[in-house]
N, C-alpha and C positions, 0 to 999 in steps of 0.2 A: 351582745353584738346585734344590730338590727337585721331583719330579714326583708328584702324586697319582694313582694308577691304581686302578681297579676290581677286582673279584674275578676278572675274566677277564684281567688284567693290562694292559689297555688303558688309557691316559689318560682320565679323567673330562672329558665335554664341559663347558666353561665356559659360563654365562649371561652376556651382555653386561651386562645389569642384575641387581643384586643382588634386586630386588623380583620378577623372574622365577624366582628360584631356586626348584627342586622340594625334594625330600628332602635333609637331614633338617629344615631350617628352614621349607621351604615345604609340608612334608607336611601333608594334611588341609585346605589352604586352598581353599574353595570359591570359585572365581571363573569362572563359567560365561561363554561368550560368547553374547551375548543382545542382541537389538535394542531400541531405545527403547521400541517399542509392545509387543513380546512381554513385556518387563519388567514393564509395569504391566497386562498383560491379566488376570492372576490376583491381583496385589498391590493393585491400585487400591483395591477395595473395602475389604479388611481394613484398609488404613492409613487410609482415611477415617473407618471406624467406630470404630478404636481410638483415632484422634485426637479424635474427638467425645467419647468416654468418657472419656479423659483431661482435656479441657476441662470437662466437667461434674464431675470428681471430684479432679483434681490442682491443688493450689494453684499450684505453679511454672508448669505447663503453661498454666493460664488466665492467670497474670500475664504470662508471655512473649508469648502470641498477642494479648492486649488492649493491652498496652504498645506492641508492633511495630505493630499496627493504628491505635493512637491517633496515634502519632508519624508515621505515613505520611499519615493523613487529617485530624488534626487537627480544626478546626471545619468543614472542607470546602475546595472549590476555588472560586476565584473566577474566573468566565470572562467574558471581554470580547472582543467582536469587534474585529478589527484589519483590517477590509475598508477599502480605499482610498476607497470610495464614502462620504462622511461622512453623507449621510442615511440610507443603508442601515445603516450602523454604529450612529448613535444610536438608530434605531427598534429594531433587533436587541437592543441592550443593555437597552432599556425593557421590550420584551416578555419577555425572558429572565428579568427579575427576578420576574415573576408565573408565568412557565411553570415555573421551578424549583421552585416550590411546589406544582404540580399533577401532577408526573410520576408518583407513587405511586398506583396504582388504589385502594388502600385507604384513601389519604388519612392514613397514619400517618406518613410520612417525607417530608422535603423532599430536594432534590438531595444536599445534604451527608450525609444520613442513608442515602440509597441508595448513595452512594459508601463510606461506612463499612461497611455490611453487606456489599457486594460485596468489599471488601478483607478483611474478617474471614472471609467464606467462601472466599476464595482461600487465605488463609493455613491454614485449618483443613481444608479439603477438597481443596487444590490447585487448585480451579477452581470457576467460577460462570458460569452462562449467563444473559445480559441479553436478553429479547426484546422487540421493539418491538411495541406494541399500537395499531393505528390506530382512532381513535374517529369517531363521527359528528359532523358539523359542528355539530348542535344539541345536543352534549353538555354545553354550558356551560363548556367549557374554552376558555382563550384560543387554544391551538392543540390541534387534535384528535390529540394523541399522548399516550401514557403507555408507561412501561416496568415489565416484570415481571422479577422476579429468581428464576431456577431453580436448584435444588441441581443438584450434580454427578451425583446419583442419578438425576435425570430423565432424562437422556442414557445409555441402556444401553450399558455398556462391552462387553457380551458380544455386541452386534448387529454381525456381520460378514457382508457378503453381496456376491456379484459381481452387479451389475445388467445390465450390458452389457459390450462389450469395452473400453469407455472409462471406465465409471462402476462405482464401487466403494464400499460402505460399510465403514469401518474404525472400530470401537469407537464407533458411532453417529454419526459422521461421513461425509456423503456427499461423495465426490470425483469431478470429471471431469477425468481425468489428474492433473495435480498442484494442481488448483484446488479450494478448498472451495466447494460449490454448496449444501449444505443440511445441516440437523441434523435428527436424529430423536429425538422426545421422547415419553416416556409421556403419557398424558391426566392422570394423577394420580401423587402420589408413590407408588412401589412398595411403601414400608415404613410408609405411614401406616395402612393397612387400612381406608380409607374406601371405596375402590373397588378392583375385580379388575382388574388390568391385566397386560398381557403383550406379548411383542415383536410379536405379530401384529397389534395395534392401535395400534402408535406412529404420531405425528402428523410429518409431513415439514414442516420450516420453511425457507424459503429463507435462505440465509446471510446476504443483505442486511438481513434482519430479526432477527439475532441477533449478540451480541457475546460472543465466547468470552474472559473474562477469565481467564488464566492464565500461569504463568511456565514456559515450555518450558526444560528442563535439558540437552537433546540436540537436535542437528539431526533433524527428521524426526518429533518426538514430537508425536502427535496428542492425547493427553491428558496429565493433569499430577499430580505427587504432592504431598501436603501438605508444607508447609515443616518439619513436625516428624518426617519420616520418620527421619532419623538419631537422633533423641532419644527415639523412642517406648520403646524397650526400657529404655533408661537411666531414664526417668521410672518405668516400671513397677517395676523392681527397687529402685531408690531408694525409691520410695514405699511398697513393701511392707517393706523394711527398716526404714525409719524407723518405720512402724506397729507392727512387731514389737518394736522397741526400746521405744517407749511403751508396748505391752501388757506387755512384760517388767518394766518399771519400775513400772507399775500394779499388777501382781500381787505385786510384791516390797514394795510401799509398806505393805501390811497387816503385815509382819512386822518385829519389833523386832531379835530376835538369835535364837540357839539355845543351849540349855542342854547341856553335855556333861560327861564325867567322864574322868579320866585312868586309872582302874583299875577293875576290878570285885571286889567281894566275894562271899563263898561263897552268900549267899542271892540274889545279883542273876543267878544263872544259871538262875534260873527264867524269866528273859526272853530272847527272842532279841537278842543283842548288836547286830544290824544294824537290827532294826524296832522293839524294845522290845515285842513281842507275847508274851504268855504261853505258854510251852512245855508247860505242864500244865493240865488241865481245872479243877483246884481253886484255880488262882492267878489273882488279879485283874490285868488288864492296866494298865500304865501310860498316864496320859494323854499324848496326842500333842502336846498344846499347853496352854499356860497364858495365861490373859488377865490382865494387870495394868494399872496406870494407864498406864504409858508406851506400851503396845501390846501386840502379841501376841508371845509367844516359843514356839518350838518345844521341846517337852517331850522329855528323853532318859531315861536310867536313873538310879536313885538315885546319889547322889554326884557329880551333874553340876555344871557350872560354867557361869556365863553369859558367852557370847561375843556382844556386840553387832555387828550389821552396820555395814560401814563406810560409812554414810550412802547417799545416792543417787548412786551411782558409775555413769556411763553407760557405762564401758569405757574402756580406754586408748586415746587418739587419736581419740576419737568425734567431737569438734569438727573436728578437721582433716580426718578422713574426709568429713564432711559438706560442709565447705567445698570440697574438691577435687572431689567429685562434682557439686557445684553449678556449679563453674568449667566442667567438661566439659559439664554440661547447657546452661549459657549458650552455650558455643561451638557446640553443635548447634542451639540456637535462633537463633543470630546476633544476640544481644543482649548488651550488657555485664553482666558479674556483678553490679555495685552496682545497677544498674537493675532486673535481674530479681529480686533478693533483698532489696533494701533495706539491705543491708549496706555502708555507706560508711566503715567504720573504717579508719583509716591513710591516708586520701586528702586531698590539698590541691586547690585550684582548678585547679593546672596540670595535674596528673593527670587531673581530671574534664574539662578542656577537651580534652586529648589524646584520650581514648577516646571521648568524645561527638562531637567532630568526626569520628572514623573511622565512628562509628556513623551519624552524620547523612549521610555520603556514601552510604552503603548504602540508607538509607532514601530518600535524594534520587534514587536510581536508580529505585526502584519508584514514586516520585511521578511522575517525568517519563516513564517508559516503560511503565509498567503501569497504575496507576490514572488517571494523567493522560492518557496516550495511547488506552488501550484503552476505559475507561470514560467519563471526562469528554469527550474529544473525539468518542467514538463516538456518545454521546448528543447532543452539539452538532450533529453533522453530521445526525441524524435530524431534530432540531427545525428546522434551517435548511431542510431539503428539505421538510418539512410546511408552514413559514410561506411559503416560495415557491410551492409547488403548490397550495395553497388560496388563494392571493391576497392574504394578509395582507401580503406584502412583495413589491416590485417589484424584480425582478433581471434586467436585460437581459443577454442571452448567458450566461445560467446553464447551458443545455445543452451550450454548447460549453466554457465554463470554469467549472466549478462550485467549483473551489478557491479562486478569487478571493472568493467568498462564504462559504466555510468558514473562512476565515482567523480564528484566534482565539488570544488569550492566555490559556493555562491555568495560573492561579497558585494554588499550594498554599498553605495556612496558614502564617505565617510562624514561624520558629524564635525563641523568646523569648531574650532577652540572657543570657549567661554573666555578663557584667560590664556593666551598662548604660552607665556613663559611657564606658569604653573603647570598647564596641561602636558607640556613636553617634557618637562623636569620630572613629574610624576611617572610618565613612561620611561623615561631612562632609568629612573630609580627602580621601577618594578622589574625592568629587565636584568639590572646589575644585581639585585637581590634574588634573582630567579623565581619571582613571584609570577613573572609573565616571560615571554621571549619574542624576539623580533619578528618571528613569523606571524605570530598572534597579532602583534601591534600593527604590522603592516596589513593584516586582513581587516582589522577594524578600521583602517583607513581606506579600505577598499582598492589596495594597490598590491602588485606582485613584487616581493622582496627581491627575488632573484634578478628580476629585470631592473630594478632599481640599482641593484649592486653592478650590474652589467653596465648600465648607462653612466653611473658615476665613475666606474673604472674607465671607460672610453673617455669621458670628458677629462679625467685626472691626466690619461696619457696625452692627451691633445694639448693640455696646458704645459705639460713637462717639454713636449716636442716645441711648443711656441717659445718658451723660455730658452731652450737650447739654440733654437734659430736665431733669436734676438741677441744672444750672447750675454743673457740674463742668469745667473745662478739661482736656481729654484730654492726657496726657503727650505729649512730642515723639516718644519712640519706645516704641511699644507692645509690650510682651514678653509673658512668661507664656505663655499656651497659644497665642499667634497668631505666634510666631516662634521660630527656632532661638536657642539661646545665642550671645552676641556673641563669646564667644571658642570656637574650634574645637580648641584645644590639648588634647591627651589628659591625663587625669588621673593622678596618681600611681599606680603599680601597687601595690596593697594586698598582694601577695604577696611 
C-alpha cells in the first residue's frame, strides 16, 4: 500500500472525517467556531431586513412564506378548557368565545388573526414578541386583558449589559442566572421615524407579561433567525437572473433579423467593414437599421442578405435550469416544490399524498410546539389568570395548583381530505375497531364533538317537528346530514 508524504518527506496527517479535510479540497472553506448568540449578534438585523424586502418584491419568497403560514394556522385554533371541574369548564368556554374577539387593542383581528400575524412574523423575522396589556375593569371588555404584537426590532439586539453579579442583559433579554426575568423594548419602532428612540430609554417588561414566539435552532440561543436564512441569497440571485433574462428578451423582441453580405465590392471600402460608418468626409453613411412591415432589421453594407433571428429562444436548458433552481429554493424554504410554484405536472395523487403527508408532519410540529404552545396556550394562561383574579371565575386552590385550571385542548384547523371517501371511511373504521375514538377524530378536525352532537340533535328535532307539522310521517331511519353512512367500507381506490 502506498504512502502519501508531504514536501518534508513525512506522512501527511489524515482527517477522520472527509468533511474536515483541509487543502486542497477544503481550501478557502470559511467555517468559524462561533456561538449561537454571537452568530446572530450582527447577522440578525440584515437577515430580517433582507427577508422583508424579498417578501415585498419576490414572488416565490412571498408564496413560500404565505403558504407555510396558512398551512400552519389555517382558520385559527380552537381552544377548549379540559378542566375536571364541569362548572368551571363550561363557564370558561362560554367566556372564551367572546374574549377571543376582544384581544386586539385596535379591534382589527380576532384570536385567529393574531395567531396568523404572529406566525407570519416568526417566519419572516425569526421571532415576534407578544405583550400582555392589563386593562381597567370598566374598559367594557369581558375580561380586562388584551395582547399586543411587537416586531423583533422592538427588542434591541445590540443591548448587552451586566447589571449585577447574577443579572445580565443578552441581546435585549434580561437573565437572572439562567432564568429569563424581563425583556427590554423601545418605546416606538426604531425604524418608523415617528419618534426618536435609543438604548438609553428602553422599557423593561417582566417576562411573565411577554411571550417570545420563536424557533431556536441551537441550545442556548436567545434570539432567532428567519426561516428564509438559507434561501435568501438563492432568491436574490435567481430573481436577478430571471429579470435579466426577461429584459434581454424584451430588448431583442424589437429586432426581426440582420442584413449581411458575403463579400465586399470596390466601392464598399468607403465604409468601415465592422461598423458600416463612412471612412471619408464626402461619403454618406449607410443606415444602421431598416424598418419594414414584419419588424426591424439591422442594416449592414451593400450586398447584404437577410438573416432572421431564431424566434424567441430563451437559451439552451433555461427551463431545466429554472426548475432545478426552484427545487433548491423550495428545499431552503421547507415547502414542496409543486406547492411553492404551482407546477403539478407529472404528478399523480399517490405522489401528492406522499409529499403532502411529509409536509404536514413538519407543519404539525410548528402547530403543536410553536404557535400552539407558545402563542395559543400562552394567551390562554393569561386569560385564565385574569378571569380568576378579577372574580369572573371561581377557582378554589388556584394559588397552590394553577395547572388544574390552565388545562386546555388546543386544536388546530383540520387538514382537508386528500380523498374524501377513503379518509372518512378510514376514520370510521378506526373508531369502530377502537384504534381511535370520536373525541380524538373530532380534535383532529379542530372541532368540539359535544357541540356537534348538540347541534345535530337540535336540527334533527326541528326536522321531526317540521314533518309532523306538514303531516308527513318521518322515515324510520333519518340519514343525510344527521348520521354517518350505513356502510363504513372503503370505496374503490381511483388510483
